[in-house]
N, C-alpha and C positions, 0 to 999 in steps of 0.2 A: 504493500500500500504506500501511496505517496500523496502529498497535498495536491488538491486540484489547482490548476492554473487560474481558476476563476474565484479563488478565495480572496477576501479582503478582510482586514481587521482594524479596529480602532481601540486602543487601550483606554479603559475607563479607570484611570489611576486612583481616583478618590475612593473607588469601591473595590480595588484590586480585582477587577473583572475585565473582560475583553468582549467587545461586540464583534461577532463574526458574521460575514455575509458571503454567500456564494451567488454570483450573478447569473449562473446558468440555471440553478434550481430555485433561485430566489429564496433560499433558506436564510433565516436571520436568527441568530442565537446570542444571548448574553450568557457567557460562561465564566467560570473562574479562570484565573491566569494559569492554573495547573492544567486545565483541559486544553487551553490554547497552546500550551507548551508541547502537548502531544503531537501537534502538527509539525512543530520544529523537529521533534524526535523522529517523526515519520519521514521527514525530508532527508534525514541522515541514514535512513534504511533500517532503523531499529526494529520495525515490526514486520519486515519482509520474511515470510515463511515461519514466523515465530510469534504467535499471539501472546499478548501480555498475560502474566500469571495472576496479576492483581484483579480482583473482581470489579473494583470501581474503575480501573483503567479499561477493562474489557467493555464495561457499560459505556464509558465515555467514547471509546473508539467506535463502538457500534453506532452511537448517536451521530458522530461525525461522518461515518460512512453512509448511514441512511439519508443524511441531508446533503450528501454530495461533497463534503469537505475533504474526504479521503477517497481516492480512486485507485484503480489497479495500476495505471501508468498514464503517461502523457498521451499515448496513442488513443487510449480509451476516452480521455478527456476531449480530444479533438474530434473523435467519432461522435461523441455525445453532442458537441457543438454543431457539427454538420447535420445531425439528425434534427436538432432543435430548429436550425435555420430552414431546413427543408420543410418542416412542419409549419413554420410561420409562413413560408412562401405558398404552400399549397392548401392551407386551411380553408375549409368551405363553411365554417360556422357563421361567417359574416360576409355580406356583400357591402362594400363601402364605396359610395359614389359621391364625388364632389362635382357640382355643376356650376360653371361660371355663366350666369345669366347674361352678363355683359362684361366687357373690358373697360367700359366707360366709368368715369368717377366724377362726383361733384366736388371732390377735394383737390387741392393742388399741393400735396405733400412734397417737400423739397427732396426727399430721399427716394421718390418713386418715379419711374419712367412714365407712369400714367398720370403724373402731375401736369401742370400747365406748360406743356411743351408744344408750342405752336398750335397746329390744327389737329394734333394727334387725337385728342379726346373726342372731338366731333365725329371723327370717322372710325373710331375704335369699334371692334366687332360687338354686335348685340344680337342675342339669340331671337330668332323670329318665332311667332306662334306655330308655324308649320314645323320648324325644327324641334320645338318643344314636344310636339306630338310624336315625331320620329324618335326623339330621345326616350320618351316614355315607352314606345314600342320596343326599343332596344333593351330597356330595363326589364320589361316583361320577359323577354327572351332570356336574359341573364338569370332572372329568378327561377325560371323553369330549368335552365341548364345546371345551375349550381345547387339549388335547393337549400339555401342558407337558413339558419335559425333566426338571424337578425339582418335587418337592412338599415344601414346608416346612410342617410341622405343629407348632404351638406350643401347649402347655397352660399356661393362665394362670388368674388368679382376681381377687378373693378368693385363697384358697389352694387350688390345683388338687388337692393331695393329700388334701383333705377329701372328695373324691369319686373315689376311686381306681377303683371298678368302671366308671364311665363312661369314665374315661381309658383303661382297658384295652380296653374295647369298641371305642372309636373307633380306637385305635392298631392293634388287630388287623384291623379292617375296612380301615383305610388301607393297611396292609401288603399285604393280599391284593389290594386294588384296584390298588395301584402295581405289584406283581409281575405282575399279569395284563396290564398295559398297558405294561410296560417303562419305568416312570417311577422315577427315583431318589427315595427317601423319606428325609427328615431330620426326626427328631422332637426337639423341644426342650421343656424344662420350666423355667418361671420360678416359683420357690418360695421361701418363707421358710426352708426347710431343716429345719424341726423334725420333719417326718414322713418325710423322705427316708431310705430304707433300702436295704440290699443287695438285698432282695427286689424292690423297685420297679425298681431299675436292671437286675437280672438278667432280670426279666420283659420289659422294654422293649428291651434290647440286641438281641435277635434280630429285633426289629420295625423297627429303624432308628434307635434312640436316638442322636442326634448329640451332645447335651450338656445339662447342667443349670446354670442360673444361680441363684445363691443370694445373698440380700441380707444384708449386714452394715453396719449404720449407725454405724460408728465402733468404738473400742476396747471392751473388755469392759463397763465401767461405762456408757459412753455408749450403746452398743447396747441394753443392758438397760433404760436409761431411755427410749430412743426406740421400742423394739420389744418390750415385755413381753407376756406372756400375758394373757388377759382377766382372770385373777385377780391380775395384778400381778407374777407371778414372772418372773425373768430367763430369757433364752433363749439367750444367747451360748454357754455351755459345751456345751449339747446339740447346737447346730448344728455347732460345731467337731468334736464327737465323731462326728457323722454324716458330715461331710466326710472325716474320717480313714478311715471305713469304706468309702466309695465312690470315693475319689479315684483309686485304681488301676484302677477298673473302667470309668469313663467320663470324658469331658471335663467339667471343672468350671470355671465362670467365677464370679467374685465381682463383684457389683454393690453399690452403696451410695448412700444418699441423705443429703445434708447440708444443714443450714441454718446460720444465724449462731451458733447455740448449740452446734453439734456439729462444725463443720468442723475445729477444732484437734485433734480426737481421731484423725483419720484417719492421720496419720503414725505414731502409736503402733500403730494397727491394721496398717499395712503392715509395721512392724517385727516385730509378733507373727506375721503370716503368713509372713514371710521365715524365721522360726525353726522353722516346722512342717515335718514330714517330707513333707508333700504340696505344699510350695511349688513344686517344679519340675513338678508335674502341673497347676497352674492355667494354663489356656489364655489367660485374659484377666482383668484386674482393671480396673474402670472405675467412677468415681464421678460422680454428677450432682447438681445442686441440686434441692431440693424447691420446688415452687411452689404454695402453698395458694390455693384459691379464696377469695373474700371471706368474712369471718366472718358467716355467716348460716345459717339452718337448712338442713342438707344435704337435697337432694332424695333420695327413696328410690331405691335400686337404682343409684346413680350412682357410677362409679369416678372420683374427682376427680383433678385436678392438685393440687399441694401447696404447701407453705410457702415464702414468699419471705424472711421475716425472723422473728426470734424473737418479735416482737409481732404476727405475722400481718398485717403491713401489706400491703394489696392493691396491685397494680400497675395503677392506672387512669389513669396519666398518658400523655402522648404520647411519652415517651422510647422506648417499645418500637416506635414506628412511624417514628422519624426518624433513629435512629442510623446505620443502614446506608447511607443516602444522604449522610451527612455533614452533615445539616441540624440536628443537635442533639447533645446529649451524654446519656449514660445517667444514670439516677438513682443514688444511692449504693448502693442494694440491688442494682441490676443490675451495677454495677461490682464490688461485693464478690463476688457469685456468679461472675462471669466470672473475676475474679482468683483466686478459690479453685479454680475448675476448672482453670485453668492451673497453679497451684501443685501441686495434687494429681496432675495428670497427670505433671508433672516428678518428683514424689516417687515415684510409682508406677514410673516408668522407672528412677529412681535405685536403687530396691530390687530391680531386676532382673525386674520383671513386665512382660509384654506388656499394652499398653493401647491404647485408641483414639487415633489420631493427632490428633484434635481438628479436623481439616480436612474429611475425607471423611465428612460426616454424612448426606447425603441425595441426592436427594429421598426423603422417607419414604413409607411404604406408603399414606398417605392419598391420594397422587397416583397410585396404581397401580390399574388396573381389576380386576386379578386378585389383589388382596390384600384379605382380609376378616377381620373379627373376628365371631365368632358368640357371642351371649349365651346364657345358660342356657335361655331360652325359644325359641331358634331365630332370634331377630332378627339381622339382619346390620348391621354398623357398619363405617365406613371405618378405624377404629383403636380400640384399647382405651380411649382417653381419652374416647370418646363413649358407651361401653356403658351401657345402662340409660336413656338419654335418648331416648325413642321419637321425639321430634321430629327426631333426627339419624339414625334408622335408615334405611338405604338399601335394605332388602329383607328377606325372610324365606325360610327354607329351604323353605316351602311353595310358593314361586314365584308366589304370587298378586300381582297388581299393585295393591297398596293405594295409594290416592291420596296419602296423606301420606308414604309411603315413596318413591314415585316423585318427589315434589316434593323430598325431601331428596337423593335420588340425583342429580337434575339440578343441585342447588346445588353438590354436591361435584364433579360433572363440570366445572362452570364455574369452579372455584376457580383463582385466579391471584394470590395475595398478592404474589408477586415483582414484579408490575407496579408496585407502589408503592415498589420498592427502588431506583429510578433506575438508575445505571450500576454498582451494586455488583458487584464481581468475584466475590463468593461466591454469587451466585444459583444457579449449577449444582449446588452442594453443599449448599445451604440451602433454596432455593425459597421463601423468605419465612419460614422458621421453623416452629414447632409450631402447627399449625392448631387443635388442641384448646386450647392455651394462649390463642390469640387469641379463641376462642369463649368460654372461661371468664372470662378477665380483661378483655377489651376488648369483648366482645359482637358481634364481627364477624370471621368466619373469613378475610376478605380483607384484614385489617390485619396486616402482618408483625409477628413478634416477633423482635427483632434481638439477636444476641450477637456482633457484629463484633469487639468487643474481645477476646473469647475466641478467635475465629478467627485474629486477627492474632498473638496470642501463640503459638498452636499452629503457625502457619506458620513462625515463627522457629525453633521447636524442630525442625520437619520439615526446614527448610533445613540446619541444622547436622548433623542425622542423615544427610541425603543427602550433604553435603560430606565427612563422615567416611567414608562408604561409598566414595565416589570416591577418596579418598586411599588407602584400603586396597587398591585394585585395582592 
C-alpha cells in the first residue's frame, strides 16, 4: 500500500489533528496526527506485504484504504482517475443545455467585447422564433436519445432578457417535453438584472425556474463604472430594486467579476448586501477574476474571456502551465487574482453568505458529452466561452455532419490538459483548468491553466470548517 497521489492534508495544530482530503473520492476526515503519520509510514513501504500487528493501527489503515487515502500503487491511482474522468464524460444522468438567446447586450462593460464597440451590438446575433422552435425540436431528440434523470436548462447571452419571447418559447417546450418523459427540469437565468421583473419570474416559476444569477461588479460606484448602460448611465440602483422585487419569489444568486482596479470594492458590496432585507434569501454569493483576451481587434460574435490586470496585460507566459506540477511559480497577476479570490471568499463567508468552497470546481461541462451551449444560430459549442467561434463549434441542431464541426468535436473529445499536470492532487476537481482560457490566452486547449495557489488557500478554509463541524457534534 502507498498514499494516493490525490491526498491533501492540513495540520490543525491547536487540536493536534490533521484534516485529510482525497480529491478523487472526495473523502474528508479529521484524524489524529498519529493516523496521518501512517500515510508517511506507508510512503516508506512499511506496510507492503506486512499488515500492522496493532489492532488500532489495523483499524486506522482500513479506514484510510476504504476512503481512498491508501492505494495499491500509483498505476492503480491513475487507472482510478481515468475511470472517474470517463464516467464524468459519458454520464447520462443529466442533460445540461445553455442557450444564448442573443449576443446583444444593453450594457457596455469595458472588459467585454460585447460592450460598446462601434456597431457590433446592433448587428450581434439574436435567436429568431423559428430557430427557437428548431432548438426545442433538437432538445426533444436529445431527451429521447439520452434518457436523463435531470434536464438543466440555462438562459445566457449577451443579455438573455433582451429576447424574452424566445426564452418563453423554449422554456414552455422544455417543460412539456420533460413532463411527458418524467424528467426533472431546472431552469436557470444568468442576467445582468436590469430587465429582471416579477412578470418574468412568475411566468417561468410554473415551468421549473430553479434560480436567477445576477452580476454585481463591486460596490455602487465601482459597479456603475464597470457595468454602465450603453449611454453611460449607472445600473446598480435599478438592479438592486429588481432584486428586492423578486427575491421572495425565486432563488437568487449574486455573481461578480473583479480585476486589479475593482477588487477592493467588493467588501463594501458585501456589507451593502448584508444590510438588505433580501440578504437571507440569497442562495449563493461568488466572485471571480476577469481574464481579458489580448488587446487586439475583437472577432465578431465572440463571447470573450476577460481582464487579467488593469492595463490588460495578457497572460502569454509559461506560468499558467507549470505551477500545478511545482515546476515554477505564478506571475504577479496570477498570484494577485488567486489571493483576491481567497480573500473575497473569506469575506463572503464572514458576512454570512453561502459561497463556493473554492475546492470543488470541476471537471467543467467542456469535458461532458451531454453538456452543450447553443448559439443564436443553432450552432453547438462545448461551453459559452467558445460561442461564436465557428472553428470551435462541435455541431448544429440541424444534425448534419459538417466536416469542420466534426473535426472540432473530435478535438474536444480528445482533450486531456490534466496530463500535463504531473502528480497534482487537484486534477479530479480541476482537470487542467479552463479550456477556453487556454485557447484564448495560450493558443492550445491542452495546456493547463493553473490556480493551485487559490486551491491551497481554499483547502485550508475547508479544513477549519470541517474541524468546527466535528467539534460541534
